[in-house]
Each structure stands twice: as structure tokens, then as C-alpha cells.
C-alpha positions as CSV (number, residue, x, y, z in Angstrom):
1,M,-32.1,6.8,36.8
2,Q,-31.4,3.2,38.1
3,Q,-30.2,4.4,41.4
4,M,-33.7,6.4,42.1
5,W,-35.6,3.3,40.9
6,T,-33.9,1.1,43.4
7,E,-34.2,3.8,46.2
8,I,-38.1,4.1,45.4
9,D,-38.5,0.3,45.4
10,S,-37.0,0.4,48.8
11,F,-39.3,3.2,50.0
12,I,-42.2,1.2,48.7
13,D,-40.9,-2.1,50.7
14,S,-40.3,-0.2,53.7
15,H,-43.8,1.0,54.1
16,L,-45.9,-1.6,52.2
17,I,-44.4,-4.9,52.4
18,P,-44.5,-6.5,56.1
19,N,-41.6,-8.6,57.2
20,D,-42.1,-12.4,56.6
21,P,-39.7,-14.9,58.1
22,I,-40.1,-17.6,55.7
23,L,-39.4,-15.1,52.8
24,E,-36.4,-13.7,54.3
25,Q,-35.2,-17.1,55.2
26,T,-35.3,-18.0,51.6
27,L,-33.3,-14.8,50.3
28,E,-30.7,-15.5,53.0
29,N,-30.2,-19.0,52.5
30,T,-30.1,-18.3,48.5
31,A,-27.5,-15.7,49.0
32,A,-25.3,-17.7,51.5
33,K,-25.1,-20.3,48.8
34,G,-23.9,-17.8,46.3
35,F,-26.7,-17.8,44.2
36,P,-27.5,-14.2,42.4
37,D,-30.5,-12.1,43.7
38,H,-31.4,-10.2,40.4
39,L,-33.2,-13.6,39.3
40,A,-35.7,-13.4,42.0
41,V,-38.6,-11.2,41.7
42,A,-38.6,-8.0,43.7
43,P,-40.7,-7.9,47.0
44,N,-43.1,-5.3,45.8
45,Q,-43.7,-7.5,42.3
46,G,-44.1,-10.7,44.7
47,M,-46.7,-8.7,46.7
48,L,-48.6,-8.0,43.3
49,L,-48.6,-11.8,42.5
50,Q,-49.9,-12.5,46.1
51,M,-52.7,-10.0,45.7
52,L,-54.0,-11.1,42.3
53,I,-54.0,-14.9,43.8
54,Q,-55.9,-13.6,46.9
55,M,-58.4,-11.3,44.7
56,N,-59.1,-14.3,42.7
57,Q,-59.4,-17.0,45.4
58,C,-57.1,-19.0,43.8
59,K,-56.1,-22.6,44.8
60,R,-54.1,-24.1,42.1
61,I,-51.0,-22.6,40.7
62,L,-48.6,-23.5,38.1
63,E,-45.2,-21.8,38.0
64,L,-42.9,-22.0,35.1
65,G,-39.3,-21.1,36.5
66,T,-38.6,-21.8,40.2
67,F,-35.2,-20.4,40.5
68,A,-34.4,-20.7,44.3
69,A,-38.1,-20.7,45.1
70,Y,-38.4,-17.1,46.2
71,S,-41.4,-16.3,44.0
72,T,-42.9,-19.8,44.9
73,M,-42.9,-18.6,48.4
74,W,-44.9,-15.5,47.5
75,L,-47.3,-17.7,45.5
76,A,-47.7,-20.1,48.4
77,R,-48.2,-17.5,50.9
78,A,-51.5,-16.3,49.0
79,L,-53.0,-19.8,49.1
80,P,-55.2,-21.5,51.7
81,E,-53.6,-24.4,53.6
82,D,-54.9,-27.0,51.2
83,G,-53.6,-24.9,48.1
84,Y,-51.3,-26.6,45.5
85,I,-48.3,-25.3,43.4
86,L,-46.6,-27.0,40.7
87,T,-43.2,-25.5,40.1
88,I,-40.9,-26.3,37.3
89,E,-37.3,-25.6,36.8
90,G,-35.1,-26.5,34.1
91,R,-31.7,-26.2,35.8
92,D,-30.4,-29.1,38.4
93,T,-28.6,-26.3,40.6
94,H,-31.5,-24.1,40.7
95,A,-33.8,-26.8,41.3
96,A,-31.7,-28.1,44.2
97,M,-31.7,-24.7,45.7
98,G,-35.4,-24.2,45.4
99,Q,-36.0,-27.6,46.8
100,E,-33.9,-26.9,49.8
101,N,-35.7,-23.3,50.4
102,I,-39.2,-25.1,49.8
103,D,-37.9,-27.7,52.7
104,K,-36.8,-25.3,55.1
105,A,-40.1,-23.2,54.9
106,Q,-42.2,-26.1,55.8
107,L,-45.2,-24.8,54.6
108,P,-48.8,-26.3,54.8
109,Q,-49.6,-25.9,51.0
110,T,-48.3,-28.6,48.8
111,I,-45.4,-27.5,46.6
112,D,-44.5,-30.0,43.9
113,L,-41.0,-29.2,42.3
114,K,-40.4,-30.7,38.9
115,V,-37.0,-30.8,37.3
116,G,-36.8,-30.5,33.4
117,R,-37.7,-28.3,30.6
118,A,-41.3,-27.0,31.3
119,A,-42.9,-27.8,28.0
120,D,-41.8,-31.5,28.3
121,V,-42.9,-31.6,32.0
122,L,-46.5,-30.2,31.0
123,K,-46.7,-32.3,28.0
124,A,-46.1,-35.3,30.2
125,L,-48.9,-34.5,32.5
126,P,-52.1,-36.4,32.2
127,E,-54.8,-35.4,29.8
128,D,-57.2,-35.3,32.9
129,F,-54.7,-33.2,35.3
130,E,-57.0,-30.6,37.1
131,A,-56.6,-27.0,35.6
132,F,-54.8,-24.3,37.2
133,D,-56.3,-21.0,38.5
134,F,-53.1,-18.8,38.2
135,I,-50.3,-19.4,36.0
136,F,-46.8,-17.6,36.8
137,I,-44.3,-17.9,33.5
138,D,-40.9,-16.8,34.3
139,A,-38.7,-19.0,32.4
140,D,-36.8,-19.1,29.1
141,K,-38.0,-16.2,27.1
142,Q,-37.8,-18.0,23.6
143,S,-40.2,-20.4,24.8
144,Y,-43.1,-18.1,26.0
145,P,-45.3,-18.8,22.7
146,E,-45.0,-22.5,23.6
147,Y,-45.7,-21.9,27.3
148,L,-48.6,-19.7,26.6
149,E,-50.3,-22.4,24.6
150,L,-49.3,-25.1,27.2
151,S,-50.7,-22.8,30.0
152,L,-54.0,-22.4,28.0
153,K,-54.2,-26.3,27.7
154,F,-54.2,-26.5,31.7
155,S,-56.6,-23.4,32.3
156,H,-60.1,-22.9,33.0
157,S,-62.4,-20.0,32.2
158,G,-61.0,-17.2,34.6
159,T,-57.5,-18.5,35.0
160,I,-54.9,-15.7,35.2
161,I,-51.7,-16.1,33.2
162,F,-48.9,-13.8,34.3
163,L,-45.9,-13.6,31.9
164,D,-42.8,-11.7,33.5
165,N,-40.0,-9.9,31.8
166,V,-41.7,-9.2,28.7
167,I,-40.1,-5.8,27.8
168,R,-36.5,-6.3,28.3
169,A,-35.4,-2.4,28.6
170,G,-37.1,-2.0,25.5
171,E,-35.3,-4.3,23.4
172,I,-38.4,-5.7,21.8
173,L,-38.4,-2.6,19.9
174,N,-35.0,-2.9,18.8
175,P,-35.1,-4.3,15.1
176,E,-31.5,-5.2,15.3
177,N,-32.0,-7.6,18.1
178,H,-32.7,-11.1,17.0
179,K,-31.8,-13.1,20.2
180,P,-34.2,-16.1,20.4
181,S,-35.2,-14.7,23.7
182,I,-36.4,-11.2,22.3
183,E,-37.8,-13.1,19.2
184,G,-39.9,-15.4,21.6
185,L,-41.1,-12.4,23.4
186,R,-42.4,-10.5,20.1
187,T,-44.0,-13.8,19.1
188,V,-45.8,-14.0,22.1
189,F,-47.4,-10.6,21.8
190,K,-48.6,-11.6,18.5
191,D,-50.0,-14.8,19.9
192,M,-52.0,-13.1,22.5
193,Q,-53.5,-10.6,20.2
194,N,-56.9,-11.6,19.2
195,H,-56.2,-15.1,20.9
196,P,-59.7,-17.1,20.7
197,R,-59.0,-18.5,24.2
198,I,-58.0,-15.2,25.8
199,L,-60.9,-13.1,27.1
200,S,-58.6,-9.9,27.7
201,C,-54.9,-9.0,28.0
202,T,-52.5,-6.3,28.5
203,A,-48.9,-5.6,29.3
204,L,-47.3,-3.0,31.6
205,Q,-43.7,-1.3,31.7
206,T,-42.1,-1.4,35.1
207,V,-39.1,0.3,36.5
208,G,-37.5,-0.6,39.8
209,S,-34.7,-2.4,41.6
210,K,-34.9,-4.9,38.6
211,G,-34.4,-2.2,36.0
212,H,-36.5,-1.4,33.1
213,D,-38.8,-4.3,32.2
214,G,-42.5,-5.2,32.5
215,F,-45.0,-8.1,32.5
216,A,-48.2,-9.4,30.6
217,L,-51.4,-10.5,32.1
218,A,-54.0,-12.6,30.4
219,I,-57.6,-14.0,31.6
220,V,-58.7,-16.9,29.9
221,K,-62.0,-17.1,28.3
């Protein structure tokens, strides 16, 4: 099945995902430095993020989990030239790779990469820090419940929160799996259910070149 999922993703990409020299440069530079490509979003997933941002005319984005900034490029390409992204990466080596790719891209949008645990960086922001229009959470899964609450703190009515990798090949249903990452995902599902600050939310399973996983999507009340 995995081979077919990958081939279908390639078919989708070849027909619907336009060539973008900035995105291609980011992938090539990351691969040349020996970083694994499985940690980046798939191109069709990147396009989904871009479309959600465009549909909602977002200007300010928060990204938790930069890795090598490939997803950051997708987010930035959807913004107007005066758009702003705060992207946070916990690993020094990933952050250095991400900053290099951001510098090489020379995009007009402001991309502010901060290094550290996302929760600590967010807690250090000023109380009057301007809210974000779109929030992409793709960091350590055990911290998703905390990241959700912190994201809501920096949201306004209508902010879209996108949580990636929430299905983990169905491991959220495995009663014998008590890994912190899986327990964190189970908890965030419970937290989103009937949350007083969430207008509506859902989650979708996905299959493709990245295997069987999925994402959750919430709109702030």
C-alpha cells in the first residue's frame, strides 16, 4: 500500500503542484546537508496549508516546529509581502539549517526564527503581542496539549489552528502504546472536544508518501 500511496502523491504533485524554485532550493539544500526529508511536509500537504492561508487572507502566522523551514516556505509563499511568520524550533542543528534556508530564499515576508522549546518561547512573548491569524503546530507531540492552550492565548476570533501528525498510523487507538507522544495526542483530542474557545474542529486521516497519519483543524471562537 505504501508504494501506491507514494505513487499517487507523485501523480498529484506532477499535475497540481507548480514548480517553485524557492521550495526546490530548500529541499535540495537540506538534502545536501544530510537532513532526512521525511521530517518535512509533503508538497500536496504544503499546498493545503497555503490554500487555507490564502482562503482566509491571513497576514500573521505562528509555526511550532521549523525543522529545515520547508513548511515555513509554503506558509510564507501564501502571505502578502508585508506578512509575518514567527517560527520556533527546539533543536539547534535544525534551527541552523532552517535559518540557512530562510536566508537563501530572500523572501520579502518577515520570517522570525526563534530557537528554544516552543512553550518557553511563547511564554516569554509580551502580553500585548499581536495575535496570529494562522497557527501550524508540528513539533513534539507530547506537548500538543500545552501548545494548543498557548496558541489560543495568541489567537483571535477566526484564527485557524492546524495540528499535524495526530493519527500516527492509528497508534492513538493502541491501548498498549503509552509513549508520551501518543498520550499527548490522545489528550489534545480530549482538550479540543467542547473547548470553550473553539468554534469548531475536526481531524482527518491521511495516507500518502509520508505514510498513514492525519491532522486536526480548529477555528477559534
